[in-house]
N, C-alpha and C positions, 0 to 999 in steps of 0.2 A: 374411439380414436385417441388418444392422449395428446398432451402437448409435446411437441417435438422441438427441441432446441436447435434451431437452424442458424444460430449466431456464429460468426467467425471468431476464431481465437487469434489474437495478435500477440507477438512476443514483446517483451519489455523494451527492447531496443527500438522497435517500430513505434511503440507508444511514446517513448521519450523523444524520438525524432519529431513526431507530429507536434508534441508540446513545445519543443524547441522552435519549430517553424512558426507556431502560433506566437510564442514570446518574441520572435524576431520580426513580427509585424503582419504575418499572414492572417486572414480572417478565418474563423472556424468554418464559415460557409464555403470558402474557397478550398480549404483543406478537405472538407467533407466531400465535395464533388470530385476533387482530384484523387483522393485515396479510397473513396467508396466507404467511408465510415460516417455514421450519423453524427450530427452536430452535438447531440446529447452525450454520445460516447466520448467525443473529443473534449467536451467540457468536464466530463468525469475524470478523464486522464489529466487534464490541466489541474484540477483540484488535487488529484493524487500526487502528481509529480512536481508541482510548483512549490518552491521553498517558502517557509514562513519565518519571520524574524522572531527570535527568542529574546528574553529579557537581557541575557548577557551578550547580545549582539551577533550570535551565531545564527545560522539558518538550518531548518529541518523541514522535511516533507511529511505529508500525511502518511505516506507509505512507510517511512522510517519510524514514525510514531507507532503505527500499528505493529510493526516488527518488534519494537522495543516492549510494547505491552504484552505481546505473545511471549517473548523471552522472560519478562518479569513474572508472568503467571507460571511458566515452567519452573523458574527458580524458586518461587514460593512453594510450589508443590514438592520440589526436591527438599526444601528446608523443612516442611512439615513431616515428610517421610523420615528424615534424619533425626528430627526431634523425637518421633515415636520410637525409632530404633534405639536412641540413647536411653529413653525411659525403660525399655525392655532390658537393655544390658545393665542399667544401674540397679535393677532389682536382683540381679544374679550375684 
């Protein structure tokens, strides 16, 4: 029998709306019962979408940090490819 993923998929707007409702004073338990989402899932969304203060006074979310890390890795790979291409062309 294998494990079947029966979890629901929620879009980003819905997740952000639930987090906004939590930040405006609703409890995770109330939101859980109202929207049919587990409290653990709501707390995961809160962690993902709630802003954190940076040293320079701006704020950033965990989601934005993850996106920036992914972009940084992509750019590092591009940079390595270009370095290798330059070495090949420099030999000619």
